[in-house]
N, C-alpha and C positions, 0 to 999 in steps of 0.2 A: 529578578527575572521571574517571569510568569511560569507557573508550574513547579516552582521550588517548594519543597516540603520541609516543615520543621520537625525533623525526627527527634523525639524525646525519649531515648532509650535509657535503660538502667533503672526504671521504676521511679516511684514517688520520691525517693531520697535525693534524686538529682533534679527535681522539678525547679528549684530555685536557680540552679546553675544554668539549666537550659533557658529559663525565662530571662536571665541576665544576658545570656549569649544571643538569643534570637531577638529579643524585644527591647531590652533596656540600653544596649550599646548602640551608639551611632557614630563614634569617632573611629575611623578605620584602623589606625594602628593599635587600637585597644580592643578590637572585637574578640580576639581570642583570650583575653585576660581572664574571664570567668572560668573557662575550661582549664587554663593553666593553673589558676589559683586552687581549683578543686583537686589538682594533682593526680597521683597514680590511682586513687580510688575511682577516678573517672575514665581511666584508659579503656576498659572493656566497653563502656557505653559509647565512647567516642568512636572506637573501632567499629562497633556495630552500625552506628549512624553513617559513617563515611563509606560504608559498602554500598550505599544508595547514591547513584550518580546524580539524582535530582535533589540532594540535600541542600537546603538553604545554608549559605555561608560555609560550604564544604571546604573551601580552600583554607579558611581560618581554623577549622577543626583539624584538618590534616596538619597544618603548621603547629597547632597547639601540641600535638603528640610529640613533635620534635623537642619542644621546650619542656615537656613533662619528663622526658628521658627514661621512659619505661620500655624495657626490652620486649614486653608482651605486645607492643604495637608493631613490631617489625614484620610479622607475617602479613598483616593487613596492608601495611605500607608497601611491602614488596609486591603484593598482588596488584596494587594500583600502578606502581611503576612499570611492571612487566606487561600490563594489559595494553596492547596497542590500540584498542578501541577507546581507551580513555582519552579525554582531551589533554593535549600536551601540557597545559599548565598544571593540571592535577598530578600528572606524572612527575613534573618538575618539583612540585610541592612535596610529593612523597619522597623523592630523592633527597631533597634538602632535609626533611624530617629524619630520614634514615641516617644521614650524615651527622645530624645533631645527636642522635642516640648512640651511634657507633661509627666513629670516624673511619676506622679501617674498612668496615663493610660499605659505608657510603662512598669511600674512595674507590673501592672495587667496582661498585655500580656506576660511578662516574666514568670510569674507563670503558665499561661495557656499553653504556648508553650514550656516549659522547657524540655519536654520529647519527642519532635518531632524528633530530630536528634542530633548528637553530636555538630554540630555548634550552633544550637539554644540553646542547653543545656549549652554550655560554655558561650554564650552571656548572657543567663538568669542568670547564676551564677554571672557573672560580674556586671549585673544590680543589683542583690540582694546585692552585696558587695559595690555597688556604687563606682566602681573603677574610678579613675581620667581619664583614657584614654577615657572613654565614653563621657565625656563632653568637653575635651580639644582636639582641632585639633592636629593631629600628623604630622605637616608639618616639613619637613627636610630642 
């Protein structure tokens, strides 16, 4: 999309990770892999980057936080989920990531936001049913 920015937060130590995330990946199911592979060390940098709504590949960065399983990401993800000015799919991605990090909290949010829009409703229903796709990466 035009106008998307490659936020490269966290300083020089993450340059290779951001390069792999933004430039080197082209297979959609694997776009978040560089962030996930960098692990918890990358959490703060990802959280800072996703606060920008115009971040390139933002959905993948939000999703990566869920697979990193770092509790420090929860406040940022909760902020995105609760912000009604956010695009619905970013809010849904945040809900999914929250669920991956903390099943109980994610289930509570699924109940709270189940009637916000169709996307969140479907996601909340999947969380209630504890569908396997929620916790297993769908890599092709």
